[in-house]
N, C-alpha and C positions, 0 to 999 in steps of 0.2 A: 453515179454520184461522185462528184468531184469535191475535193477538200482544198481549201486555200490556206496556206500557212500565213499567219499574220505575224508581223514582227512586233515584238513588245519592247518597250524601252527598258534598259537596264536601270536598276536602282542606283542612285548616287550620281547620275548624270555622266557626262563625258569625262574621261580622264585627262587632266591637264597637268603637265609636269610643273608648270610655274605656280600652280595653285597649291602644291604640296607645302605643308608647314615645315619650315626649316627649324631644326632643333639644335640647340647649342650642345657642344661636346667638350669634355675636359681633355687634358693632355693624353690620357690613355684611351680615349674614344668612347667613354661612358657618357650617357646623357646627363646633363646638369640637372640636379634635383633628385637623382635616384640614390638608392642606398649605396650602390657601387661608387658613385661619385663622392659621396660623403666619406666612405672608407678611404678612397684615394686622397682626399683633402686632409683627412686626419693622419694618414701615414706620413706624408712628406718625405724629405730627403734624409732626415735623421732616423737612426734605427729606433723602432718601437716594438714592444712585445704585443702579442695578440690581445692580452688583457688591457694594455694601454689604449689600443684602438677601440676595444669594446666600451671602455669607460668614456672615451672622447665622443663616440658616436651614439651610444645608447642602443646599439643594435644587438641582436642575439649573437652569442659567441659562434654558433655554427655558421651563421651567414658571413661573419667576418672571416672566419677560418677558410671557408670555401673561396671567398674573394681573394684572400691573400695567396692561396695556392694558385689561383688563376693568374694573378699578377706575376708570380715567379715563373709559372709555366710558359707564359707569353713573352717572357724576357723583359718585362717592364720593371722588375724589381729583383731583389735578391734576399736570401735568408742568411742571416749571420747568427749562428747559435739558435737562440730562442726568439731573436728579433728579426724584423723585416724592415726593409727600406726601399724606396724607389730609386731607380738608377737616374743619374743626371746631376 
C-alpha cells in the first residue's frame, strides 16, 4: 500500500511583501492611533507630571506610568523631578 502526500494550500494565500499594510508611526516609533501614541502626543517637549498626562489622555494611571518609564528607558525622554518631557 502506497500513500501519496498531497499538498494543501496554505490559508491566506501567498505572502506578498507589497501587499502588507503600511502603518503610520509617530516620532518615537509607536503606531498612530494607539494609546502609546496618545501619551507621546500629550507629553510634548514641555515638562508634565504623570497626573497631567493622565488628565489629558483619559487613560489609566498605570498605563501612563508604564509608558513614561519606557520613554525614559529608551532615551526618548527624561525625568525631571516628578515631571517628564520628550527630548528634542
